[in-house]
N, C-alpha and C positions, 0 to 999 in steps of 0.2 A: 380495947383494939389497937392492930398497929396503924403506926402513923403511912402515911402514903409513901413516904422516901423509902420506911423501912420496908414497906411490902414489896416495892418495886426492885429496891435490892434484892430481898432474899427471893422474889420470884425470878430473878435474873442469875444468882448463882445455880438456881435447879434447872431452869431451861437451857443454859450453857453445857449442862453435864457433868458431870463430878471428874472425868477424865480430863477437862478444862481445867479442873484446880492445879495440874500439875505440869502446865503448858507456860509459856512466859507473855502471853496473852493478859494476865492479871498485876497488878502492881505490885504483890505479897506474894513470897513464894515459903512456904513452910512443911516441916513434914508432917503436921497434922491439920486436921479438919477443921480449922478454925474460921469458921464462915465468915465473921465481922471483918475479919482480914481479907478477904479474898473478892470482895465485889466489886472493886472499881478495877474497871478495865481500862490500861493504860490509853493516853488521848495521843501519844506520839507518834511520830510519824516511825514505818517499817524502818528497821536498823538499815538496809539498802537505798533508802529513799532520802534518810537526814543529808542535811547540806556539809554538816560539819561534825566529827567525834571528837571529843577529845576523853582519853583516859581519867585525865584529872578529875575532870568534872563528872563523870560516870561513878567513878569511885567515892567522890563526898555524896554523892546523890544515894548510893547505899548505904552509907555511913551515917548520913544525917536521917533517913527514913528509920533508922533502928531506935533514933531518940523522939520519935514523934510516937505516941500512942493512939491520937485520932486517926483512923486509917483515912476517914475523908481528905483532912489536910494532909497526911502524906502523900496522898496521891495527887492532890493538887500541887504540892511542890515538886512531885516528880515530873509532872506534866510541863510545868512551869518556868521551873530553874534552865533547863538547857533549851527554852522554846527558842533564841535566838540563835544557836548553834545549829539547832536542829534544820530550822525552816527560812531564815533570812539572809544567810553570808554568801557571798562570791569569792572564793579565796581562789588566785594565781598568782603565779611570779611574772612581772614585767619590767623587761630591762636588767633582768639580776635582783630585782627587790620585790620584796613583798606585796601584794595590792588586794585590800578585802574590801567590798563592796557590802554594804549592810543596807536593808530595805527595812523598814516599819514595820512590816508586816501586809496588811492588805492593798497598801499603797506603795506601786513600784518606783521607789525614789530615796536618797540617802538623804536626810536632814544630819547636820552634825552635830544637833543638841542630841537626837535620838539614837545615834549608830556609836556615841560614847558612851550614854546611859545603857544602853542594850550590854554593852560589852565590858562596863566598868566591873559588875558583879564577878568576872573573870578574874579580874587581874591577882587578887590573893591565890591564885592556883597558877600561874604560868611559870614560877619556878619547877614545878613539877611536871610541867609537859610544855617540850620544846616547839611541837607542833602548833601548842595553844599560844607561846609566844610569838611566834611567826605570823597566826593570824592575828594578834592584836598588833604587831610591828603594821600589818598588811594595812589597817584601818586607819593607824596615824600615817602612814603614807598617802594614804587617798584622800584622806580629810587636807593634807596638805595640798594637794593639789585641786580641791576644788577651790580651796580659800584662793589659791593664786589664780583662779579663774576669774572669781568675783568674789571678793571679801564681806559685799553688803546681801549676797544671797543665802539663804538658807536652806536650801534643801537642791541637790542635785542627782543628775541619772550618771549611770555607768558610761553611757555611749556619750561621749562630749558633742556628737556632732546630730544627737535628738532636741527635737522641739516641743516644747513646752504646750499641755493645753491652755496656760496661762501667758502664751507669746505676747498676745493682746493687752497684757497689764500696760501701764501707762508709766513706765521705767525702762531701764537700761537693760532689758530683756537680750539673752544670746543661745545659742544652742548651748544642752548640757546643764543648765538652768532649770530646774523643774518650779522652783518658785522663788522670788525674789524680795522677800522679805526682811528690812533688817531689823536683827534681834542681838542685843549685846552677847546673850548668852550663846550664841552660834559659834563666836570666837573665842568662849572661855572654857568651852566643851573639850575642844581637842586640844587645849594646854593640860586641862585636868587629867584628860589620857594619858598624855606621854609621859607628863610628871609620873604621874601615878605609876606606869609602866616602870620607867627609869628607877622610882625609889625601892621598889618590890625585887628589881634583877640585876640594878646597879649597870645596866648595859648603857651606853650612850650614842652606839653606832647609829641609831634612831635619827640622832640629832645632826643630821648631816646637811649640805648646804640650801637645798630645796626646803626642807623642815625651816629653816632659820631665815630663809626669805619670807616661809609666809608667816613666821613672828613678827618682823620687822614690819609686814604690811598689817597686821593687827594692830599694832601700836600705832601705824599711821592712822588708819582707821577710826580707832577709839579717839585720836587726837583731833580729827576732822569731825567727829559726831561731840566733842564739846562745844562746838560751835562757838567758842573763843570771840569771834566778831560779829557773833548776833546775827547770823545769816545762817541758812540752812544746811550748806555743805553742797557737797556732789550727791547728794542720795535724794529721791523723793519716790512715792509711790501713790499712784491711783488705780483703781479698779473699778470697771464698768459692772455692779453690782447691787442688789437690793438689801444684801447684809451687810448693815452696818461698820460691825468690826472687821471688816474686809476694806475698808475703807479708810482713808487718811486724808483729814479736811486739809485748807489753804492750801491749794495747790499740790498737794501730798507731800509738805514738809510738816504737818501737824501744828497743833496749838504753838503758840510762842512760850519759851522758856527763856529763863533770864541766865545767862552765861554766868556760872560759880564753879566750874572745874568739876560737875557730875557729866555722865555721857549719856546723851540721847538714845533712847532705844523706842523706835518707832513703831515696834512690836512687841508683846510679849512671846514668852517661852510656849503660849497656846496658841502664837499666829494669829491675836487678835490684836487689832491697836490699840496703841496706850491711851489715855485721856490725857495725862500728863507726861510729857517726853523723858521727865526722870523717873526711870522705873528703878527702886531702892534695891530690892532684891539680887536684882541684874548688875548694878553697880557694885554692891558688895561681892558678888561673885568676880567681877572684874578685879577688884582689890586685891582678892586670893590670888589670882593668877596670875595678876602682874608681881605678885612677891615670887611663886614660882616661875618665871623667867628670869628674875634677878636672881635666884638661887642657882637656877640651869646656865646662867653665861657669867657666873661667879665661879664657874668650877675651872682649875688650872687648864684642863683639857680644851675648854672649850671658850675660854673668859675673852668678853668682848666688852670693855670699859664703856664705849660710846652706848651701845644697846642698854646694857645696867643702867647707866646713866639718863637714860630717855625713859626706862620703866620705872625708874625709880621717882622721877619728875612728876611723873604722871598718876603714878600712884599717888603720892603726897596728895596732887591736886583734886583726886578724886575724893580721897580720903577728906580733904580739907572741905569740901562741897556736900560729904554727907555728914560731918559733924555738924554744919552751920543750917542744914536742912531735911537732913533725913529722920531726922527724932521729931516727934510733933508731942503736945501735951494732949492726951485724950480727953474729954471732958468728964468722962466716969472712971476711967482705970491708969489714966497719969501718963507716965512719959512711955511712949513708945515707939514704934519704927516703923514708918510711913509704907503706903505700896508704890504711890506716885506722887511725887512733887512738881512743881514749873518753877522754883527758885523766886520764885513772887512773893511768897509764903500761902500760895495755896496748896491744898493735898486732897489724895483720893485714899479715903481707907474702905479697902477691901483685902481679899487675897483669893487667890486663885489655885487651883490645884496644882497646876503643871508644876516643873522645877525649872529656875530656882524661884520660888515663892517665898515669901516670909515664913512660912514653917518649918520648910527644906532646908534653913539657913544650918545650923549645925550640920547636918549632911553634909554639905559642901564645905565644910571648915570655915565658913565666913563669920561662926559666932560661936561661944562654947553651949552647949545644951541646959548648962545651969545658970547663966547669965542671966541677973535679973530684969534687965532690958527684954530680951529674948524670951523669957518666961510671960512678962507683963503682955508683952505683944502677942504670944500664945492664947493667952486666956481670950483676948479678941476675938482674934481670928477663929478658935473655935467656939464660936459662940453666937448668938444670934445678932451681934454686934458687927458681925461681918455678912454683907447680903449674898453671898454666896457659900454660907455655911447650911446646909439643910439636915433636918431630921426628921424622919418617918418611920414606917412600920417595915421599910425594908432595912433601915440603919441610918447611922449619921456620918458627915463629912462634906468636904469642899468641893465644890463644881466650879463653876466660872461660864460666863458668857456663850464661849465656845458650843456647849450641846444644849445650852438654853436654861432654865428656871427649872426647878426641884429634881436636877440631875445630879448626883454625887460620883464623882470619881475614885474608883480603888486606888488609885495612885496617892491620893490624898489620906488615906487610911494606911496606906503602908509608911507613908512617910511620918504619920502622925507616932506609930509604934516605932520605929527606926530613931526618931527623935526625943521619945520618950525616956525618964528615969523612974517611971511607976509602973510595977508589974501590973497591975492591976489594970490601967490602960492598955497597956500592949495585949495583956489577956483578950481585953473587949475588942481591940482592931483584930486580932487575929482568929477571933468568932466572927464578927461582923465578914470578913473578909471571906471565913469559908460561906458563908449564907449567900454572899453576892455572888459568886461562880455560878450561881444557876442552873446547877446539874451538867456544867458542860466540861468542867475541870480546870478552869482556863480563867484568870482576868480580863477585863473589859477596859474599853475607855470610860464608860459611864454605865450608869442604873440610876432608873428613877427611884426616888427615896420612898415609894411606896410600892414598888415592885419590881424585883432583881431580874425578872423575866421579860423587861423591858429596858434592853442594853445597848450600846452603840459599838459597834468596832468586833466582830467575834474574832480577829487576829490581831492583836495589837503587841506585837513583842517587848515593847520597853515595860507595858505593866507586868506582862508574865514576870519578865527577868527581875524585875525590881521585888516582887513578892518573893522570888527565890533569893534575893540578896537578905530581905529581911529575916526569912527563915533561917540561913546560915547565921546572920546575925544574934537573931535568940539563940539559938542554939550555943553558941559563944558564951554570951553576955546573960543569957537567962535561961539554961538548959530544964530547969525544972518545969516549967510553961510549958513545954514540950512532951511534958511526960504525964499530962494530964488528958488523957481520954476523954472526959467529958469537955471539954474546951469549948464545944460547941451545943453539945446536945442538953 
C-alpha cells in the first residue's frame, strides 16, 4: 500500500496534467518524465513579486539542487534559501547610501540579531553580485542608524516616527523602536555582519563616520553593562504582563550580579529574560566581535589607537570574567561551559535554541568545534540533562521557554548539523528537518515534539535562510550526504 505522502504527491502530478511538467511551476526540470523529481511545486513568490533577486543566489540554488538526490530536500532548499531576499528586504538609497530594512517574516520589525542572521548566509556570494553587495551594505548602514537611535533596543521600525504596541513598557521607549529589550547579541551581530562583508570583499567604504560612531556606542554600552560600580546602570525594563519571561525583577534591573568583568544581558536572544545576568554564550560572542573591532581599527586606513585600546581592555576584562566564572564542574560530565552565572558562584544549566547558544558557539567563531570543553558541553545540552532538550515521535532537539514545554526549534537542529563533525549526526539532522517541514516546504519557529503539524510561525525567515546555509555548508564539506536519495525515506 502506498503511504499517504506518496499518494498525495502522485495524485498531485496527474491532476496537474502532463503539460504542467514542462512549466516552471515545478521545482525540477527535466527532459524525461521522472515523476518523483517533479511533484514538489515551488513555494516561492512569483518572480515579479519577489522583494529582491540575486543572480548569484539563483545560480547557487540551481547548482546545489543538482547535488541533492532527495527531491523533497531539494524542494525545501529552493524555497528556504532565498526566503529572506524573496520576502523580507526593503532596499533603497537614502542620501546617496544604500539602506536595507529587513523584517523577520510575519512581524513587521527589524531585529538587529535576526536581520544579520538572515543576511549572513549570502555573504559568500557578494563578490559575484554587486547588487547583492549593495543590499548587504544597506543592512549594515540601517543597523548603524538603529544602534545610534538606541543601543539598548533589540527591534526597530523602518519609520523612526512610528510608535510601538509596547510603547507603555516601563523603560525609555521612543518612536522608531519596536521593542527595547537589552540583549548583548543585538550589538554583536551588526559587527559580525560588517566584519564578514569586509573580509569577503576587502571593501572598507562601509566603515564611515556614522558606523564608527555606532561602534563607539557599542563599547560604551558594553562598559555600562559590566556594572562595575555594583549598580544597575542606565537601563531597566518592566512590562505589565502575565508572561514571566517578559518581565524583569527588582525594579527592572534583574537579580544581583557580582562585578567580575562579564557583561550583563537582561534578555536572551530568544527575547526571554535571563535568570542570572551574565549570559555566557553572549559574553563569548562579545569577546569574538571585540576582536573584530580591534582588527578593523588597526587597519592603516582606519587606525584609531584609542578605540583599539578601549576594545582590547574591555575584551581582556570579559575574558578574565569568563575564565573565572564561565566554566563550571558538572556533577556528571565534569568541566562544561555554563549558560548563565551571577558572579557569586551560582549558575544556570540549560541551553536555548536561539543563537548565541552553547550549541552554536563554533558557528559564531567563539570556540573550535573540536575543543574538548565544547564537546563536553555539547554532550550535556543534547541530552536529558538540558531541561529544554526534547525527544518525541516527531524528532529531537532544543527548544526554550519562549514557545513552552515540549517544543523543538528547527534552528537548533540546523545548528547541531552545522557544528557537527560527525557525518551520521549531520545526516540524521537533515532527515529530521525534512520531516519537520510538515509538507509546507519551509522551516518554522518551533514544532511539538510529537506532532510536526503543531508548529509556530509559518513565516520565519531566519530559520528558512539558516536551513539554506546548512545545505550550502553540507554541499561544500559533506557532499556525499546530499547524494543519498533515501536520506529521509
